KOLVO-257796 format. One record per residue (C-alpha): x negated, y, z negated. Coordinates in steps of 0.001 Angstrom, whole numbers, padded with zeros to 6 digits. Last residue first. Layout:
<balums>
px=X	py=Y	pz=Z
...
</balums>
This chain:
<balums>
px=-004558	py=-010003	pz=-101033
px=-004022	py=-013444	pz=-099599
px=-000969	py=-015340	pz=-100802
px=-001998	py=-018402	pz=-102781
px=-003104	py=-021513	pz=-100965
px=-001435	py=-024857	pz=-101456
px=-003712	py=-027472	pz=-103029
px=-006662	py=-028695	pz=-101006
px=-006685	py=-031663	pz=-098712
px=-006920	py=-035441	pz=-099118
px=-003965	py=-036366	pz=-101281
px=-001368	py=-035138	pz=-098796
px=-002937	py=-036920	pz=-095800
px=-002898	py=-034553	pz=-092822
px=-006427	py=-033153	pz=-092909
px=-007971	py=-036430	pz=-093999
px=-006417	py=-038168	pz=-091012
px=-008301	py=-036043	pz=-088471
px=-011297	py=-038305	pz=-087854
px=-011884	py=-037101	pz=-084284
px=-013444	py=-033720	pz=-085053
px=-015102	py=-035250	pz=-088131
px=-017332	py=-037477	pz=-085968
px=-019100	py=-034679	pz=-084159
px=-018250	py=-033009	pz=-080835
px=-021497	py=-032985	pz=-078913
px=-024437	py=-030588	pz=-078616
px=-027598	py=-031418	pz=-076664
px=-027376	py=-028367	pz=-074449
px=-023765	py=-029283	pz=-073662
px=-022428	py=-032793	pz=-074136
px=-019068	py=-034406	pz=-073449
px=-019111	py=-038158	pz=-073987
px=-016821	py=-038411	pz=-077026
px=-014389	py=-036037	pz=-075338
px=-014050	py=-038255	pz=-072268
px=-013802	py=-041523	pz=-074183
px=-011060	py=-040167	pz=-076450
px=-008985	py=-038592	pz=-073695
px=-009278	py=-041614	pz=-071388
px=-008320	py=-043918	pz=-074256
px=-005041	py=-042015	pz=-074538
px=-004583	py=-041895	pz=-070756
px=-004813	py=-045710	pz=-070474
px=-005044	py=-047487	pz=-067136
px=-005277	py=-044701	pz=-064569
px=-007329	py=-042553	pz=-066934
px=-009842	py=-045375	pz=-067491
px=-010936	py=-045254	pz=-063858
px=-011867	py=-041571	pz=-064042
px=-013769	py=-042179	pz=-067301
px=-015994	py=-044791	pz=-065635
px=-016861	py=-042537	pz=-062693
px=-017487	py=-039599	pz=-065036
px=-019922	py=-041646	pz=-067108
px=-022081	py=-042271	pz=-064057
px=-021842	py=-038639	pz=-062972
px=-023054	py=-037119	pz=-066276
px=-020611	py=-034922	pz=-068161
px=-020876	py=-031361	pz=-069479
px=-023192	py=-029810	pz=-066882
px=-020506	py=-027480	pz=-065538
px=-020674	py=-029290	pz=-062188
px=-020132	py=-032627	pz=-063937
px=-017125	py=-031228	pz=-065787
px=-015756	py=-029951	pz=-062475
px=-016255	py=-033370	pz=-060892
px=-014309	py=-034820	pz=-063808
px=-011411	py=-032693	pz=-062719
px=-008341	py=-032964	pz=-064881
px=-004831	py=-031578	pz=-064404
px=-004535	py=-033292	pz=-061001
px=-004419	py=-036761	pz=-062648
px=-001420	py=-036222	pz=-064897
px=-001865	py=-039014	pz=-067477
px=-003502	py=-036754	pz=-070063
px=-000301	py=-034685	pz=-069902
px=001517	py=-037570	pz=-071610
px=-000138	py=-037054	pz=-074083
px=-001510	py=-033758	pz=-075453
px=-004626	py=-035671	pz=-076585
px=-005306	py=-034291	pz=-080043
px=-008590	py=-033831	pz=-081858
px=-008883	py=-031526	pz=-084825
px=-011400	py=-028666	pz=-085095
px=-012114	py=-027103	pz=-088486
px=-015304	py=-029041	pz=-089316
px=-016580	py=-028134	pz=-085851
px=-016461	py=-024394	pz=-086541
px=-020073	py=-023692	pz=-087565
px=-021187	py=-026096	pz=-084836
px=-019812	py=-023765	pz=-082181
px=-021966	py=-025061	pz=-079295
px=-019414	py=-027652	pz=-078183
px=-016634	py=-025108	pz=-078525
px=-018393	py=-022573	pz=-076315
px=-019228	py=-025094	pz=-073588
px=-015682	py=-026417	pz=-073617
px=-013520	py=-023315	pz=-073675
px=-014018	py=-021036	pz=-070691
px=-014647	py=-023514	pz=-067877
px=-012501	py=-026251	pz=-069462
px=-009152	py=-024464	pz=-069563
px=-007741	py=-024539	pz=-066006
px=-009137	py=-027988	pz=-065134
px=-007980	py=-029594	pz=-068345
px=-010614	py=-030566	pz=-070913
px=-009181	py=-028173	pz=-073517
px=-005785	py=-029910	pz=-073238
px=-005614	py=-030943	pz=-076909
px=-008658	py=-029852	pz=-078888
px=-006810	py=-028601	pz=-081948
px=-007843	py=-025474	pz=-083803
px=-007862	py=-024602	pz=-087498
px=-007090	py=-021584	pz=-089689
px=-006407	py=-021821	pz=-093423
px=-009526	py=-022843	pz=-095318
px=-011926	py=-020432	pz=-093592
px=-009224	py=-017826	pz=-092936
px=-010479	py=-015137	pz=-095315
px=-014040	py=-015589	pz=-094030
px=-013119	py=-014407	pz=-090506
px=-014969	py=-016683	pz=-088086
px=-011862	py=-018539	pz=-086927
px=-010195	py=-015186	pz=-086236
px=-012917	py=-014205	pz=-083778
px=-012740	py=-017606	pz=-082092
px=-008969	py=-017270	pz=-081651
px=-009311	py=-013779	pz=-080174
px=-011900	py=-015087	pz=-077725
px=-009556	py=-017894	pz=-076713
px=-006682	py=-015474	pz=-076269
px=-008869	py=-013544	pz=-073879
px=-010110	py=-010032	pz=-074461
px=-010765	py=-008680	pz=-070955
px=-008648	py=-005611	pz=-071191
px=-007943	py=-004397	pz=-074701
px=-004596	py=-002961	pz=-075688
px=-004755	py=-001339	pz=-079128
px=-004014	py=-003433	pz=-082194
px=-006820	py=-001702	pz=-084051
px=-008097	py=-004906	pz=-085646
px=-009217	py=-006465	pz=-082386
px=-007516	py=-005732	pz=-079084
px=-003909	py=-006663	pz=-078568
px=-001904	py=-008312	pz=-075792
px=-004199	py=-011318	pz=-075720
px=-005270	py=-012756	pz=-072405
px=-004463	py=-016149	pz=-070961
px=-005483	py=-019728	pz=-071713
px=-007615	py=-021457	pz=-074343
px=-005583	py=-020739	pz=-077467
px=-007656	py=-023386	pz=-079309
px=-005520	py=-025915	pz=-077378
px=-003058	py=-025895	pz=-080288
px=-003777	py=-023415	pz=-083065
px=-003508	py=-025265	pz=-086364
px=-002238	py=-022999	pz=-089152
px=-002440	py=-023617	pz=-092891
px=000047	py=-021212	pz=-094460
px=-001224	py=-018931	pz=-097241
px=001021	py=-015950	pz=-096588
px=-001728	py=-014013	pz=-094834
px=-002139	py=-016967	pz=-092485
px=001573	py=-016908	pz=-091618
px=001330	py=-013230	pz=-090589
px=-002099	py=-013397	pz=-088962
px=-000631	py=-015768	pz=-086416
px=000313	py=-012905	pz=-084121
px=-003390	py=-012521	pz=-083335
px=-003202	py=-015924	pz=-081643
px=-001127	py=-014427	pz=-078790
px=001321	py=-017179	pz=-077816
px=004294	py=-014906	pz=-078472
px=002887	py=-012647	pz=-075756
px=003933	py=-015242	pz=-073170
px=007500	py=-014250	pz=-073950
px=009504	py=-014962	pz=-070794
px=012465	py=-016589	pz=-072513
px=011374	py=-020169	pz=-072112
px=009640	py=-022409	pz=-069609
px=007617	py=-025441	pz=-070613
px=004332	py=-026551	pz=-069047
px=002666	py=-023190	pz=-068336
px=002212	py=-021595	pz=-071761
px=-000244	py=-018769	pz=-072372
px=-002340	py=-018823	pz=-075526
px=-001794	py=-020710	pz=-078766
px=000777	py=-023414	pz=-079423
px=001596	py=-023964	pz=-083071
px=000804	py=-026775	pz=-085462
px=001976	py=-025357	pz=-088794
px=000623	py=-027155	pz=-091850
px=002927	py=-028452	pz=-094598
px=002044	py=-027643	pz=-098210
px=005738	py=-027807	pz=-099153
px=005621	py=-024440	pz=-100927
px=003398	py=-022929	pz=-098216
px=005725	py=-024187	pz=-095518
px=008712	py=-022819	pz=-097448
px=007081	py=-019397	pz=-097772
px=006326	py=-019460	pz=-094059
px=009970	py=-020207	pz=-093316
px=011158	py=-017329	pz=-095495
px=008709	py=-015084	pz=-093663
px=009737	py=-016058	pz=-090140
px=012289	py=-013278	pz=-089637
px=009499	py=-010851	pz=-090585
px=008234	py=-011399	pz=-087018
px=004557	py=-012093	pz=-086308
px=005144	py=-015715	pz=-085248
px=007690	py=-014522	pz=-082670
px=010039	py=-017408	pz=-081971
px=011403	py=-018023	pz=-078484
px=011001	py=-021774	pz=-078060
px=008988	py=-021580	pz=-074841
px=006525	py=-018788	pz=-075690
px=006547	py=-019869	pz=-079375
px=005697	py=-023578	pz=-079023
px=006091	py=-024721	pz=-082612
px=005365	py=-028052	pz=-084301
px=005648	py=-028560	pz=-088055
px=003347	py=-030895	pz=-090023
px=003073	py=-034383	pz=-091549
px=006785	py=-035210	pz=-091498
px=007444	py=-038001	pz=-093992
px=011173	py=-038012	pz=-094573
px=011207	py=-035569	pz=-097506
px=009221	py=-033082	pz=-095420
px=011715	py=-033394	pz=-092568
px=014703	py=-032897	pz=-094842
px=013100	py=-029843	pz=-096470
px=012421	py=-028347	pz=-093038
px=015996	py=-028918	pz=-091885
px=017335	py=-027280	pz=-095045
px=014966	py=-024362	pz=-094573
px=015938	py=-023860	pz=-090940
px=019709	py=-024132	pz=-091476
px=020482	py=-020647	pz=-090165
px=018003	py=-021242	pz=-087364
px=015530	py=-018401	pz=-086781
px=012573	py=-020493	pz=-087992
px=012947	py=-023098	pz=-085209
px=012224	py=-026504	pz=-086688
px=009964	py=-029112	pz=-085078
px=008842	py=-032154	pz=-087060
px=005522	py=-033974	pz=-086789
px=005506	py=-037754	pz=-086861
px=003275	py=-040715	pz=-087661
px=002878	py=-043877	pz=-085595
px=000493	py=-046734	pz=-086401
px=002803	py=-048730	pz=-088648
px=005623	py=-048696	pz=-086132
px=009401	py=-048330	pz=-086551
px=009098	py=-045303	pz=-088825
px=007697	py=-043228	pz=-085965
px=010778	py=-043835	pz=-083818
px=013136	py=-043050	pz=-086712
px=011313	py=-039827	pz=-087536
px=011293	py=-038698	pz=-083913
px=015014	py=-039393	pz=-083584
px=015874	py=-037497	pz=-086751
px=013680	py=-034587	pz=-085707
px=015427	py=-034300	pz=-082358
px=013548	py=-033999	pz=-079065
px=014632	py=-031117	pz=-076826
px=013660	py=-030152	pz=-073286
px=013050	py=-027171	pz=-071036
px=015029	py=-024708	pz=-073140
px=016223	py=-021325	pz=-071852
px=019672	py=-022581	pz=-070800
px=019799	py=-024623	pz=-073987
px=019878	py=-021463	pz=-076119
px=020282	py=-022395	pz=-079773
px=021824	py=-019784	pz=-082029
px=019787	py=-018085	pz=-084743
px=020916	py=-014567	pz=-083873
px=017363	py=-013737	pz=-082760
px=017835	py=-016377	pz=-080063
px=016844	py=-020008	pz=-080217
px=014864	py=-022232	pz=-077836
px=015535	py=-025837	pz=-078745
px=013322	py=-027887	pz=-081059
px=010599	py=-030374	pz=-080137
px=009581	py=-033438	pz=-082169
px=005936	py=-034386	pz=-081863
px=004552	py=-037876	pz=-082412
px=001303	py=-038254	pz=-084358
px=-000478	py=-041333	pz=-083031
px=-002509	py=-043615	pz=-085273
px=-005718	py=-045635	pz=-085068
px=-006089	py=-048678	pz=-087331
px=-007181	py=-050902	pz=-084457
px=-004660	py=-053603	pz=-085397
px=-001832	py=-051448	pz=-084076
px=-003428	py=-051635	pz=-080580
px=-002776	py=-048465	pz=-078635
px=-001604	py=-047936	pz=-075059
px=001206	py=-050503	pz=-075092
px=003250	py=-048495	pz=-077571
px=003233	py=-045496	pz=-075244
px=004473	py=-047631	pz=-072346
px=007321	py=-049077	pz=-074388
px=008296	py=-045694	pz=-075795
px=008536	py=-044053	pz=-072375
px=010462	py=-047010	pz=-070978
px=013008	py=-046812	pz=-073788
px=013638	py=-043128	pz=-073087
px=013768	py=-043560	pz=-069310
px=015965	py=-046631	pz=-069137
px=015270	py=-049683	pz=-066943
px=015676	py=-047900	pz=-063611
px=014163	py=-044778	pz=-065150
px=010740	py=-046426	pz=-065223
px=008499	py=-043991	pz=-067067
px=004775	py=-044343	pz=-066407
px=004015	py=-041518	pz=-068877
px=002105	py=-039549	pz=-066240
px=004778	py=-040428	pz=-063674
px=007493	py=-039090	pz=-065974
px=005526	py=-035902	pz=-066557
px=004665	py=-035282	pz=-062905
px=008236	py=-035970	pz=-061839
px=009555	py=-033575	pz=-064460
px=007170	py=-030851	pz=-063362
px=008108	py=-031183	pz=-059700
px=011770	py=-030455	pz=-060391
px=010730	py=-027612	pz=-062695
px=008674	py=-026016	pz=-059920
px=011373	py=-026688	pz=-057309
px=014371	py=-025247	pz=-059174
px=016944	py=-025514	pz=-056375
px=015817	py=-029127	pz=-056003
px=017615	py=-029755	pz=-059273
px=016564	py=-032534	pz=-061638
px=014476	py=-030306	pz=-063902
px=017337	py=-027800	pz=-063894
px=019375	py=-030384	pz=-065829
px=017371	py=-029435	pz=-068969
px=016138	py=-032582	pz=-070681
px=017664	py=-033846	pz=-073928
px=016384	py=-036485	pz=-076339
px=018190	py=-037460	pz=-079537
px=021555	py=-035745	pz=-079087
px=021196	py=-036455	pz=-075369
px=021456	py=-040190	pz=-076159
px=019821	py=-043026	pz=-074208
px=019406	py=-041261	pz=-070855
px=017614	py=-038251	pz=-072299
px=014725	py=-038544	pz=-069849
px=011847	py=-039160	pz=-072227
px=009704	py=-037175	pz=-074589
px=007592	py=-037743	pz=-077696
px=004572	py=-035531	pz=-077178
px=001326	py=-036666	pz=-078781
px=-000816	py=-033986	pz=-080447
px=-002467	py=-035025	pz=-083711
px=-004229	py=-038166	pz=-082489
px=-005068	py=-039723	pz=-085867
px=-008431	py=-041454	pz=-085930
px=-008985	py=-041937	pz=-089672
px=-008331	py=-045683	pz=-089690
px=-010736	py=-046022	pz=-086739
px=-013679	py=-044839	pz=-088912
px=-016159	py=-043543	pz=-086330
px=-019891	py=-044208	pz=-085981
px=-019473	py=-046190	pz=-082768
px=-015844	py=-045977	pz=-081663
px=-016637	py=-045177	pz=-078019
px=-019400	py=-047800	pz=-077861
px=-017624	py=-050428	pz=-075755
px=-016071	py=-047836	pz=-073479
px=-019218	py=-045982	pz=-072393
px=-021210	py=-049216	pz=-072798
px=-019107	py=-050946	pz=-070088
px=-017514	py=-054127	pz=-071408
px=-013940	py=-052856	pz=-071162
px=-014600	py=-051486	pz=-067688
px=-016050	py=-054653	pz=-066083
px=-013588	py=-056706	pz=-068112
px=-010513	py=-055059	pz=-066598
px=-008892	py=-052606	pz=-068978
px=-005676	py=-053525	pz=-070739
px=-003272	py=-050657	pz=-070140
px=-002075	py=-052212	pz=-066852
px=-002223	py=-049687	pz=-064006
px=000125	py=-046726	pz=-063934
px=-000825	py=-045573	pz=-060393
px=-000948	py=-041964	pz=-061673
px=-000158	py=-039753	pz=-058730
px=-002316	py=-037001	pz=-057235
px=-005090	py=-039042	pz=-055648
px=-008792	py=-039543	pz=-055353
px=-010086	py=-037587	pz=-058366
px=-012873	py=-036307	pz=-056120
px=-010334	py=-033976	pz=-054428
px=-009681	py=-031752	pz=-057408
px=-012831	py=-029800	pz=-058238
px=-014740	py=-028522	pz=-055202
px=-012201	py=-029161	pz=-052480
px=-009350	py=-027740	pz=-054512
px=-011363	py=-024683	pz=-055528
px=-012443	py=-024099	pz=-051929
px=-008824	py=-024346	pz=-050773
px=-007763	py=-021841	pz=-053426
px=-010495	py=-019438	pz=-052406
px=-009442	py=-019684	pz=-048760
px=-005748	py=-019318	pz=-049622
px=-006472	py=-016233	pz=-051718
px=-006059	py=-016286	pz=-055494
</balums>
């Protein structure tokens, strides 16, 4: 992108947000916002007890115990400017006060954003280390780590928090770790292949897929290119076509962000390179394959971000045949990073009216979780909106609410 084009993009989409830093205002909205119809009616027609945000990162600074939460020291080094900036964006988005303890501050702010009496729940994500093909962890290639045991204990402390484990399939103890997580209430497994270093299409994952199918645990895995966490340089591991392997073994797969970034390395069934086939297009094609009707799903986390919205939102809003297989997630704390979202862009795309955009922009600085819900509930394209079932995700994750484990596809 040229400097002139970049400047035009900034002026057109970013500047109306009026600032780059989250001011971390009090989560309780002022009366003029709380009483606005856009906010007051956000839960109209929804069952709050079924509103489970399926994509909430549990992070921190690692100050309490690096065995529970660990952050790569490179994120505090000015010699790694992009990572240095990333950490400051994340901690600001989560309103972390390192002076009083980064990990504790993260939890306190997150807890303040949702009223337990509302019935809504947050699904907290653990995050495993990058591992090599030999099964050994590689901290030098890991951006951060959040232990399963820590995530489980944090979720257990509150009635409105659930948890999703993270187990690298190459680990020697992968199956033992997965069994422990399932026995301790994990609702799914989180992977981020480009950052963690697992290839979803590798035979090394087969034993893990068989265990997932046995335990009836879904796999929530990143799809598309990854920009937030660095790894071993394997953007191709985010190619949604690589997820055919777990799908063919009967694993329920949720593709995070609907794979809405980057281009796939393969083209259709032939596997030949295909220019212009985006990961998002590949994801949509797979979603419409009859064999995957009860196995493949997408989550809506991050699809409203400035770099994803132009391709994804209009298409997803129109795709009524897929709405029953879309699950809402916020991708918190990224929803608190102001420059990642341009409400002016959404206006320009015809997805959000200006009056609503002004209200939503103010909400973001108070409560990024409410911001995500209000924004997505008010998106409309050619009369199409995301329906109730997109937000009522609990039925997907409750063990007595979904189908029995699938058999291997023939």
